[in-house]
NUGUNU-565438 format. One record per residue: residue number from 1; x, y, z of N, C-alpha, C in turn. Coordinates in steps of 0.1 Angstrom, whole numbers. Layout:
<nodes>
NODE  num     nu     nv     nw    cau    cav    caw     cu     cv     cw
NODE  NUM      X      Y      Z      X      Y      Z      X      Y      Z
...
</nodes>
This chain:
<nodes>
NODE  num     nu     nv     nw    cau    cav    caw     cu     cv     cw
NODE    1   1251   1034   1329   1244   1043   1337   1241   1038   1355
NODE    2   1238   1027   1353   1231   1023   1363   1238   1025   1374
NODE    3   1253   1017   1369   1266   1014   1377   1267   1026   1386
NODE    4   1270   1038   1376   1276   1049   1379   1265   1057   1388
NODE    5   1252   1057   1386   1244   1065   1395   1245   1054   1411
NODE    6   1245   1040   1411   1247   1035   1423   1258   1037   1425
NODE    7   1270   1041   1424   1284   1049   1426   1281   1059   1433
NODE    8   1275   1072   1429   1278   1085   1429   1264   1083   1443
NODE    9   1251   1075   1446   1251   1077   1457   1257   1067   1467
NODE   10   1267   1062   1471   1269   1051   1476   1282   1064   1481
NODE   11   1289   1076   1478   1295   1086   1481   1290   1091   1488
NODE   12   1279   1097   1484   1268   1108   1492   1265   1105   1504
NODE   13   1263   1085   1508   1261   1081   1514   1267   1080   1533
NODE   14   1283   1077   1520   1294   1076   1526   1297   1090   1531
NODE   15   1293   1102   1529   1299   1112   1534   1290   1112   1544
NODE   16   1275   1111   1542   1266   1111   1551   1267   1110   1564
NODE   17   1269   1096   1562   1272   1084   1574   1289   1088   1583
NODE   18   1296   1093   1577   1312   1096   1581   1305   1107   1589
NODE   19   1297   1118   1589   1289   1130   1594   1283   1128   1605
NODE   20   1280   1123   1606   1270   1117   1615   1281   1106   1628
NODE   21   1286   1093   1621   1297   1091   1630   1308   1098   1634
NODE   22   1311   1111   1627   1323   1120   1635   1315   1126   1645
NODE   23   1299   1132   1644   1297   1138   1658   1295   1129   1665
NODE   24   1296   1114   1665   1285   1107   1679   1307   1106   1685
NODE   25   1315   1105   1676   1327   1105   1679   1331   1117   1690
NODE   26   1328   1128   1682   1330   1141   1690   1324   1139   1704
NODE   27   1313   1142   1703   1310   1138   1719   1309   1130   1727
NODE   28   1315   1117   1724   1320   1113   1731   1334   1113   1740
NODE   29   1341   1124   1728   1357   1126   1734   1353   1134   1741
NODE   30   1345   1145   1745   1333   1157   1751   1337   1150   1763
NODE   31   1327   1138   1767   1325   1132   1779   1335   1126   1781
NODE   32   1347   1119   1781   1356   1112   1784   1367   1124   1795
NODE   33   1360   1130   1802   1365   1139   1814   1376   1152   1804
NODE   34   1391   1151   1811   1396   1160   1808   1402   1158   1792
NODE   35   1396   1153   1789   1404   1152   1771   1410   1161   1766
NODE   36   1397   1169   1761   1396   1178   1756   1397   1192   1761
NODE   37   1406   1200   1758   1404   1211   1764   1392   1220   1762
NODE   38   1391   1226   1748   1387   1235   1744   1371   1227   1742
NODE   39   1360   1222   1747   1352   1219   1744   1343   1224   1737
NODE   40   1331   1224   1727   1318   1230   1727   1316   1228   1708
NODE   41   1308   1240   1705   1303   1232   1688   1317   1238   1680
NODE   42   1325   1242   1685   1341   1242   1677   1352   1229   1672
NODE   43   1345   1225   1686   1356   1216   1686   1344   1200   1683
NODE   44   1335   1202   1683   1328   1191   1673   1328   1194   1658
NODE   45   1327   1206   1655   1325   1211   1639   1338   1208   1633
NODE   46   1352   1210   1640   1361   1208   1635   1372   1190   1638
NODE   47   1362   1182   1646   1366   1173   1644   1350   1163   1633
NODE   48   1341   1168   1629   1334   1164   1620   1340   1168   1604
NODE   49   1345   1176   1607   1349   1186   1590   1366   1173   1589
NODE   50   1373   1169   1600   1382   1162   1598   1383   1148   1596
NODE   51   1371   1146   1603   1373   1130   1600   1366   1130   1590
NODE   52   1354   1136   1582   1347   1131   1570   1356   1137   1558
NODE   53   1361   1143   1559   1374   1144   1551   1383   1133   1547
NODE   54   1384   1128   1559   1396   1117   1562   1388   1104   1555
NODE   55   1374   1103   1556   1368   1090   1548   1366   1097   1535
NODE   56   1360   1108   1531   1357   1110   1516   1375   1106   1507
NODE   57   1387   1110   1517   1400   1109   1507   1396   1092   1506
NODE   58   1401   1083   1521   1400   1068   1520   1391   1063   1509
NODE   59   1377   1068   1504   1370   1063   1498   1374   1066   1479
NODE   60   1380   1077   1478   1389   1082   1468   1404   1078   1465
NODE   61   1408   1075   1473   1420   1060   1474   1418   1049   1471
NODE   62   1405   1043   1473   1400   1030   1473   1395   1029   1458
NODE   63   1388   1037   1455   1383   1037   1447   1397   1037   1433
NODE   64   1410   1047   1435   1420   1050   1425   1427   1034   1424
NODE   65   1426   1027   1434   1435   1017   1434   1421   1004   1428
NODE   66   1415   1005   1431   1401    999   1421   1404    996   1409
NODE   67   1402   1010   1405   1405   1012   1387   1424   1008   1382
NODE   68   1432   1016   1396   1442   1017   1387   1453   1007   1390
NODE   69   1443    994   1402   1457    986   1409   1447    968   1406
NODE   70   1452    961   1414   1446    945   1414   1432    945   1429
NODE   71   1418    940   1426   1415    937   1433   1409    949   1438
NODE   72   1401    950   1451   1388    963   1452   1394    967   1463
NODE   73   1397    980   1461   1403    985   1469   1408    988   1485
NODE   74   1391    992   1486   1386    993   1498   1384    981   1504
NODE   75   1380    973   1499   1385    956   1507   1403    951   1509
NODE   76   1412    965   1505   1425    961   1503   1430    971   1516
NODE   77   1423    980   1518   1428    992   1527   1420    987   1542
NODE   78   1412    979   1541   1404    972   1553   1414    958   1559
NODE   79   1416    955   1549   1427    942   1550   1437    945   1554
NODE   80   1447    956   1550   1462    965   1557   1457    967   1572
NODE   81   1442    974   1574   1443    979   1588   1442    964   1598
NODE   82   1434    954   1593   1434    941   1601   1448    928   1606
NODE   83   1456    932   1593   1471    922   1593   1477    935   1604
NODE   84   1476    949   1603   1486    956   1611   1481    952   1629
NODE   85   1468    947   1627   1471    940   1646   1472    928   1643
NODE   86   1477    918   1635   1483    904   1639   1491    906   1649
NODE   87   1506    911   1653   1513    906   1658   1505    912   1673
NODE   88   1502    923   1678   1493    924   1688   1486    912   1693
NODE   89   1479    904   1681   1474    894   1686   1483    887   1693
NODE   90   1495    880   1688   1498    873   1689   1507    878   1704
NODE   91   1510    887   1706   1513    889   1722   1503    883   1731
NODE   92   1495    892   1732   1485    883   1739   1479    873   1744
NODE   93   1479    865   1730   1477    854   1736   1493    844   1737
NODE   94   1500    851   1736   1514    848   1743   1516    852   1755
NODE   95   1511    863   1762   1506    862   1773   1500    855   1787
NODE   96   1488    857   1779   1478    848   1782   1481    832   1789
NODE   97   1489    832   1776   1499    813   1779   1509    817   1791
NODE   98   1517    826   1788   1524    827   1801   1522    832   1816
NODE   99   1512    835   1812   1508    835   1828   1493    830   1834
NODE  100   1493    820   1827   1480    810   1826   1469    818   1832
NODE  101   1462    825   1821   1453    833   1821   1441    829   1827
NODE  102   1441    810   1823   1422    806   1822   1428    791   1831
NODE  103   1439    796   1842   1444    785   1848   1449    767   1843
NODE  104   1439    763   1846   1451    746   1843   1445    744   1830
NODE  105   1435    753   1829   1427    753   1809   1436    758   1800
NODE  106   1444    766   1802   1451    775   1795   1457    768   1782
NODE  107   1467    758   1789   1473    749   1776   1462    746   1767
NODE  108   1455    738   1770   1437    730   1763   1431    743   1758
NODE  109   1431    753   1761   1423    765   1755   1434    769   1742
NODE  110   1440    773   1745   1453    777   1735   1451    770   1720
NODE  111   1457    752   1726   1455    745   1716   1445    746   1708
NODE  112   1432    746   1714   1423    740   1708   1414    754   1698
NODE  113   1421    768   1705   1421    781   1699   1428    780   1687
NODE  114   1442    774   1686   1448    769   1673   1439    762   1661
NODE  115   1436    753   1668   1430    739   1658   1418    745   1650
NODE  116   1412    753   1661   1399    758   1657   1403    771   1650
NODE  117   1411    779   1647   1415    787   1635   1416    785   1625
NODE  118   1431    770   1621   1431    764   1611   1418    760   1607
NODE  119   1413    751   1613   1398    752   1604   1389    753   1599
NODE  120   1386    768   1609   1379    779   1605   1384    784   1590
NODE  121   1393    792   1588   1398    795   1580   1398    781   1565
NODE  122   1401    770   1567   1402    759   1559   1388    759   1551
NODE  123   1380    762   1563   1361    760   1560   1358    769   1552
NODE  124   1365    785   1552   1369    796   1547   1366    794   1527
NODE  125   1383    787   1528   1387    785   1516   1383    781   1508
NODE  126   1369    766   1514   1363    759   1513   1355    761   1502
NODE  127   1349    768   1512   1328    772   1507   1332    786   1495
NODE  128   1347    797   1498   1349    805   1487   1350    802   1474
NODE  129   1359    787   1477   1362    781   1459   1350    770   1455
NODE  130   1337    769   1466   1332    759   1464   1320    771   1447
NODE  131   1312    759   1444   1303    771   1432   1293    761   1424
NODE  132   1277    758   1423   1275    757   1416   1274    760   1404
NODE  133   1273    744   1398   1278    746   1381   1264    743   1375
NODE  134   1260    747   1366   1244    748   1357   1253    739   1339
NODE  135   1248    727   1337   1255    723   1325   1248    733   1318
NODE  136   1254    732   1301   1247    745   1294   1252    733   1284
NODE  137   1241    736   1271   1249    731   1258   1245    736   1249
NODE  138   1251    738   1236   1249    747   1223   1251    737   1210
NODE  139   1240    740   1207   1235    738   1192   1248    743   1184
NODE  140   1249    728   1174   1257    732   1165   1252    739   1155
NODE  141   1262    753   1148   1256    759   1138   1264    758   1126
NODE  142   1259    759   1116   1268    755   1100   1271    771   1098
NODE  143   1282    773   1094   1284    794   1093   1299    786   1082
NODE  144   1291    788   1070   1300    788   1056   1304    770   1062
NODE  145   1313    772   1053   1320    753   1059   1323    750   1068
NODE  146   1320    758   1078   1320    750   1093   1311    752   1099
NODE  147   1315    741   1109   1303    735   1120   1306    741   1128
NODE  148   1297    749   1138   1304    757   1151   1296    752   1163
NODE  149   1300    749   1173   1295    747   1188   1292    737   1187
NODE  150   1281    731   1196   1280    718   1196   1286    709   1207
NODE  151   1292    721   1220   1300    717   1228   1291    715   1239
NODE  152   1295    711   1250   1292    713   1264   1299    722   1275
NODE  153   1293    731   1281   1299    739   1292   1296    738   1304
NODE  154   1290    752   1315   1287    754   1325   1287    765   1330
NODE  155   1276    768   1334   1277    779   1340   1276    785   1356
NODE  156   1292    788   1360   1294    790   1374   1283    795   1382
NODE  157   1283    795   1392   1272    803   1403   1284    802   1419
NODE  158   1289    810   1418   1293    808   1436   1283    808   1444
NODE  159   1290    799   1450   1280    803   1470   1280    811   1476
NODE  160   1290    818   1474   1294    836   1481   1298    841   1474
NODE  161   1286    847   1461   1290    859   1451   1290    877   1453
NODE  162   1291    874   1467   1288    887   1475   1306    892   1485
NODE  163   1308    876   1489   1323    880   1494   1325    883   1507
NODE  164   1329    893   1508   1333    900   1520   1316    913   1523
NODE  165   1312    918   1512   1304    927   1510   1299    928   1522
NODE  166   1285    921   1521   1273    916   1529   1281    919   1541
NODE  167   1291    916   1544   1299    915   1559   1302    924   1566
NODE  168   1306    937   1555   1311    948   1557   1301    959   1556
NODE  169   1293    960   1549   1280    963   1547   1268    964   1565
NODE  170   1273    951   1565   1258    951   1577   1267    956   1592
NODE  171   1283    954   1590   1289    960   1606   1289    975   1606
NODE  172   1289    979   1586   1292    993   1589   1280   1001   1598
NODE  173   1267    998   1589   1252   1003   1595   1248    995   1606
NODE  174   1253    987   1617   1251    989   1629   1262   1001   1640
NODE  175   1277   1002   1632   1279   1006   1639   1276   1023   1639
NODE  176   1268   1024   1633   1258   1040   1634   1252   1042   1647
NODE  177   1245   1031   1652   1239   1032   1670   1249   1030   1677
NODE  178   1264   1025   1675   1268   1026   1683   1270   1039   1689
NODE  179   1279   1051   1674   1283   1056   1677   1269   1072   1688
NODE  180   1258   1066   1679   1250   1079   1686   1250   1073   1705
NODE  181   1254   1064   1711   1250   1055   1721   1254   1066   1733
NODE  182   1264   1072   1730   1271   1082   1741   1265   1095   1739
NODE  183   1259   1103   1725   1250   1108   1729   1237   1115   1735
NODE  184   1231   1102   1731   1218   1098   1737   1215   1088   1750
NODE  185   1228   1085   1759   1232   1076   1764   1221   1078   1777
NODE  186   1216   1089   1784   1207   1091   1790   1193   1092   1789
NODE  187   1188   1094   1781   1178   1092   1772   1166   1085   1780
NODE  188   1157   1085   1782   1151   1073   1787   1143   1063   1775
NODE  189   1140   1072   1765   1134   1061   1758   1148   1058   1748
NODE  190   1151   1071   1741   1163   1059   1733   1177   1049   1736
NODE  191   1179   1057   1751   1191   1051   1755   1188   1034   1758
NODE  192   1180   1026   1764   1176   1014   1765   1179   1008   1748
NODE  193   1169   1014   1743   1173   1008   1731   1186   1009   1725
NODE  194   1192   1022   1723   1207   1018   1716   1219   1008   1727
NODE  195   1215   1007   1743   1226    998   1751   1224    984   1747
NODE  196   1203    982   1741   1206    966   1733   1208    962   1720
NODE  197   1208    978   1715   1226    970   1703   1234    973   1702
NODE  198   1241    973   1715   1255    975   1714   1260    963   1711
NODE  199   1277    962   1707   1281    949   1705   1280    930   1714
NODE  200   1279    924   1709   1278    910   1718   1259    914   1723
NODE  201   1253    922   1722   1235    920   1724   1231    911   1717
NODE  202   1219    904   1722   1209    893   1717   1204    906   1702
NODE  203   1202    916   1707   1197    921   1693   1202    926   1683
NODE  204   1217    930   1684   1225    938   1680   1230    925   1667
NODE  205   1231    909   1674   1236    895   1670   1224    890   1656
NODE  206   1205    898   1660   1195    895   1655   1202    902   1641
NODE  207   1198    917   1645   1196    923   1634   1215    924   1622
NODE  208   1219    923   1634   1233    916   1623   1232    906   1611
NODE  209   1226    892   1616   1225    883   1613   1212    889   1599
NODE  210   1202    897   1602   1194    900   1593   1201    909   1581
NODE  211   1208    917   1584   1218    930   1579   1222    919   1563
NODE  212   1229    907   1569   1241    898   1560   1230    894   1552
NODE  213   1218    884   1554   1213    883   1542   1207    891   1536
NODE  214   1202    902   1541   1194    915   1531   1209    916   1521
NODE  215   1216    923   1520   1234    927   1515   1233    916   1508
NODE  216   1236    904   1515   1236    891   1499   1230    896   1494
NODE  217   1218    887   1493   1207    888   1485   1205    906   1472
NODE  218   1209    918   1484   1214    929   1476   1221    931   1465
NODE  219   1234    929   1468   1247    925   1460   1247    914   1451
NODE  220   1238    907   1452   1238    897   1440   1233    900   1425
NODE  221   1220    906   1436   1209    911   1424   1214    927   1419
NODE  222   1226    931   1422   1235    943   1415   1241    935   1403
NODE  223   1252    928   1410   1259    922   1395   1263    911   1394
NODE  224   1246    905   1391   1247    892   1382   1230    893   1378
NODE  225   1224    896   1369   1211    898   1360   1212    883   1355
NODE  226   1200    873   1360   1198    863   1350   1190    867   1341
NODE  227   1181    873   1338   1175    875   1320   1184    880   1311
NODE  228   1197    886   1316   1205    889   1307   1217    875   1303
NODE  229   1217    869   1310   1226    858   1311   1219    848   1302
NODE  230   1203    847   1305   1192    837   1300   1192    845   1280
NODE  231   1187    856   1278   1196    858   1267   1204    858   1258
NODE  232   1218    860   1266   1231    859   1258   1230    842   1257
NODE  233   1229    834   1262   1228    820   1260   1219    814   1248
NODE  234   1206    826   1249   1198    819   1234   1200    826   1226
NODE  235   1210    844   1222   1216    844   1212   1226    835   1203
NODE  236   1238    825   1213   1244    825   1211   1240    809   1209
NODE  237   1227    804   1207   1223    790   1203   1228    777   1222
NODE  238   1231    783   1228   1228    780   1241   1216    776   1247
NODE  239   1217    763   1255   1201    760   1265   1209    751   1278
NODE  240   1205    751   1286   1202    741   1300   1194    733   1294
NODE  241   1205    720   1299   1189    707   1293   1181    706   1300
NODE  242   1171    702   1294   1156    701   1301   1149    715   1307
NODE  243   1151    725   1298   1149    739   1302   1147    745   1290
NODE  244   1136    753   1289   1132    761   1276   1140    774   1276
NODE  245   1144    779   1267   1151    791   1263   1143    803   1268
NODE  246   1151    812   1269   1141    825   1277   1140    827   1289
NODE  247   1127    829   1290   1120    837   1308   1125    822   1318
NODE  248   1118    807   1309   1123    795   1320   1137    798   1321
NODE  249   1148    794   1315   1160    795   1314   1165    806   1328
NODE  250   1157    819   1328   1161    830   1338   1159    830   1349
NODE  251   1137    824   1347   1137    816   1362   1143    807   1371
NODE  252   1152    797   1359   1156    788   1363   1168    792   1369
NODE  253   1177    799   1369   1186    800   1372   1187    812   1385
NODE  254   1173    821   1381   1172    826   1396   1168    821   1408
NODE  255   1161    810   1405   1158    799   1412   1170    793   1422
NODE  256   1179    789   1420   1193    782   1418   1198    797   1427
NODE  257   1203    803   1421   1208    818   1431   1200    820   1443
NODE  258   1186    818   1438   1180    821   1453   1184    813   1464
NODE  259   1187    801   1459   1189    789   1474   1202    791   1474
NODE  260   1215    789   1466   1229    792   1470   1230    803   1475
NODE  261   1221    815   1477   1226    831   1479   1221    831   1498
NODE  262   1210    824   1499   1214    817   1514   1217    812   1522
NODE  263   1223    797   1514   1233    792   1521   1246    801   1520
NODE  264   1251    805   1508   1266    816   1510   1264    827   1528
NODE  265   1247    832   1528   1247    842   1537   1242    837   1550
NODE  266   1239    821   1549   1241    816   1563   1257    814   1569
NODE  267   1262    810   1556   1279    804   1555   1284    816   1565
NODE  268   1282    831   1560   1288    841   1563   1283    844   1581
NODE  269   1270    840   1582   1265    847   1594   1275    836   1607
NODE  270   1277    821   1601   1282    813   1613   1296    819   1612
NODE  271   1302    823   1599   1319    826   1601   1322    841   1609
NODE  272   1311    848   1604   1312    863   1616   1307    861   1631
NODE  273   1302    855   1634   1294    849   1645   1307    841   1656
NODE  274   1314    834   1653   1317    821   1662   1333    834   1668
NODE  275   1337    844   1660   1350    851   1665   1342    859   1673
NODE  276   1331    866   1675   1323    876   1681   1321    868   1694
NODE  277   1313    853   1699   1312    847   1709   1322    846   1712
NODE  278   1336    847   1708   1346    837   1717   1350    855   1720
NODE  279   1349    862   1712   1351    873   1721   1346    878   1737
NODE  280   1331    879   1728   1321    886   1736   1314    874   1745
NODE  281   1311    867   1738   1300    857   1747   1288    852   1741
NODE  282   1284    847   1741   1269    850   1741   1259    853   1748
NODE  283   1250    866   1755   1245    876   1763   1231    871   1762
NODE  284   1229    858   1765   1217    850   1763   1209    857   1778
NODE  285   1219    865   1789   1212    866   1801   1206    877   1802
NODE  286   1206    886   1789   1201    896   1787   1192    899   1778
NODE  287   1184    888   1774   1168    890   1769   1159    896   1779
NODE  288   1151    902   1777   1141    913   1784   1130    899   1790
NODE  289   1128    886   1789   1119    877   1791   1124    869   1797
NODE  290   1136    860   1790   1139    851   1790   1155    850   1797
NODE  291   1159    861   1806   1172    865   1806   1174    857   1821
NODE  292   1164    855   1831   1167    846   1842   1169    833   1831
NODE  293   1164    825   1823   1166    814   1824   1184    806   1822
NODE  294   1188    815   1816   1206    815   1811   1208    826   1823
NODE  295   1210    825   1833   1215    833   1843   1228    822   1848
NODE  296   1226    807   1849   1233    801   1851   1243    795   1848
NODE  297   1238    800   1833   1255    794   1824   1266    802   1832
NODE  298   1278    791   1823   1292    794   1828   1294    808   1820
NODE  299   1311    816   1831   1308    830   1825   1315    831   1806
NODE  300   1324    819   1806   1330    818   1791   1318    817   1781
NODE  301   1306    812   1783   1298    813   1770   1290    829   1776
NODE  302   1289    829   1784   1279    844   1787   1291    857   1779
NODE  303   1302    861   1787   1314    872   1785   1321    867   1776
NODE  304   1329    853   1771   1334    848   1758   1345    844   1765
NODE  305   1356    844   1758   1370    842   1765   1381    856   1767
NODE  306   1374    865   1760   1387    876   1759   1396    877   1750
NODE  307   1397    871   1737   1404    862   1725   1409    875   1718
NODE  308   1419    881   1715   1422    890   1709   1429    882   1691
NODE  309   1431    875   1695   1441    864   1684   1430    860   1677
NODE  310   1419    865   1675   1415    859   1662   1406    870   1655
NODE  311   1417    880   1653   1409    888   1643   1398    902   1647
NODE  312   1387    894   1659   1381    897   1657   1367    904   1652
NODE  313   1358    897   1659   1345    899   1647   1343    893   1631
NODE  314   1345    897   1625   1344    898   1607   1356    898   1602
NODE  315   1368    898   1611   1379    906   1604   1389    893   1598
NODE  316   1386    883   1601   1391    868   1599   1382    866   1584
NODE  317   1374    866   1585   1368    868   1571   1371    873   1559
NODE  318   1373    886   1562   1375    896   1555   1393    891   1551
NODE  319   1401    890   1557   1417    886   1559   1414    878   1547
NODE  320   1408    863   1550   1408    855   1541   1399    857   1529
NODE  321   1394    862   1530   1385    860   1513   1393    877   1505
NODE  322   1397    887   1508   1405    897   1505   1421    888   1500
NODE  323   1424    882   1508   1435    877   1503   1436    866   1490
NODE  324   1425    858   1490   1421    847   1482   1415    856   1468
NODE  325   1406    865   1470   1403    874   1454   1415    882   1453
NODE  326   1424    884   1459   1436    896   1452   1449    886   1446
NODE  327   1449    875   1453   1462    866   1445   1451    860   1432
NODE  328   1437    854   1432   1437    850   1421   1436    860   1409
NODE  329   1434    876   1416   1433    885   1401   1444    886   1398
NODE  330   1457    885   1407   1471    887   1401   1468    872   1390
NODE  331   1469    864   1395   1472    849   1384   1463    850   1372
NODE  332   1452    862   1374   1445    858   1362   1456    876   1355
NODE  333   1462    882   1361   1469    889   1354   1477    884   1346
NODE  334   1489    878   1353   1498    870   1345   1496    862   1335
NODE  335   1483    851   1339   1475    841   1330   1478    850   1314
NODE  336   1468    863   1320   1469    870   1304   1476    874   1300
NODE  337   1485    877   1304   1501    885   1305   1509    878   1291
NODE  338   1511    863   1301   1526    855   1304   1516    841   1301
NODE  339   1508    838   1296   1500    825   1293   1507    814   1308
NODE  340   1510    817   1319   1514    809   1329   1510    813   1340
NODE  341   1512    805   1349   1503    807   1366   1513    816   1375
NODE  342   1505    820   1383   1508    830   1398   1518    816   1400
NODE  343   1526    809   1401   1534    799   1407   1536    783   1395
NODE  344   1547    780   1393   1553    776   1383   1549    761   1384
NODE  345   1541    755   1396   1529    742   1395   1516    743   1397
NODE  346   1515    756   1391   1498    762   1396   1492    752   1387
NODE  347   1490    747   1376   1488    738   1369   1478    742   1357
NODE  348   1486    758   1353   1474    766   1344   1477    761   1330
NODE  349   1472    774   1319   1472    770   1307   1492    774   1306
NODE  350   1498    767   1300   1509    776   1290   1511    771   1280
NODE  351   1519    786   1277   1525    786   1259   1530    776   1256
NODE  352   1535    774   1244   1539    760   1235   1556    766   1242
NODE  353   1560    784   1238   1573    782   1231   1570    803   1249
NODE  354   1581    795   1257   1586    812   1267   1595    818   1260
NODE  355   1588    829   1255   1598    839   1251   1605    847   1264
</nodes>
């Protein structure tokens, strides 16, 4: 019932956010010159109705993919939208190489970008596969004439249990002030605040990091309940060596989960900010009081390299994370049906006979 209630409120919040963002888009289109032939309340209402309806349909389509397909439906839709832009990024990088956009440093810069991208992808795969294994011992029990239990196993806790969801939530929330920036740009009070929250600004980066940390803990608190895990272990005669069953076990799991979630949030922040800094730079010279100190920094630090090959922003993390989760779930489905792995040499469990 709790999950259903959270899903229900999520749908309501999606519609509200879509209406607010579509209002900002309509205002921006009206101020874009002669783009709109008949500006006014009718155009704003029609734009809000069209975009909000489209968002609701995409939300429904993502839920249908989640229920009847493989993987998270909304993440797969975002994944498809990002991958579509990959050829454009490759062409942009090729044009920079052919025109020597960075002068004599063009060839070393492109080589460094490719090496860094491969290293970041490998780092993402390594962390996504990492987990903290808590040893669990099950006591022996006599059931009839059989002795049950007495085995040692472990409780796996993923370092990044939330996956890409904290990044998606944080970026979606911070997209709202950018939409309102066009409507309240000339306001003397709200305008400077919205300008400071633009993409690439120090305030945006700070709020982005805090949002990722908050949603990482929020997401893990929804999907994982230490009290329930400790209670199930106690019912089946399991215990963590050196930790008493019950409340002590729950507190121990919660402490471990708190520490590794902070590590996972820091990993998400690092992976999310590296591409953004390469595209938009670190605008430390826009700080209110300390901006003069950073005015002499090179332009490639403050304004970035303008590279689109890096998928942009958090896209690289979403692409790699969703691809890994989808392959894992496909492999789990194949193992469940055929007792065989996704690939012939995957090392998974095989049946004795092949039917």
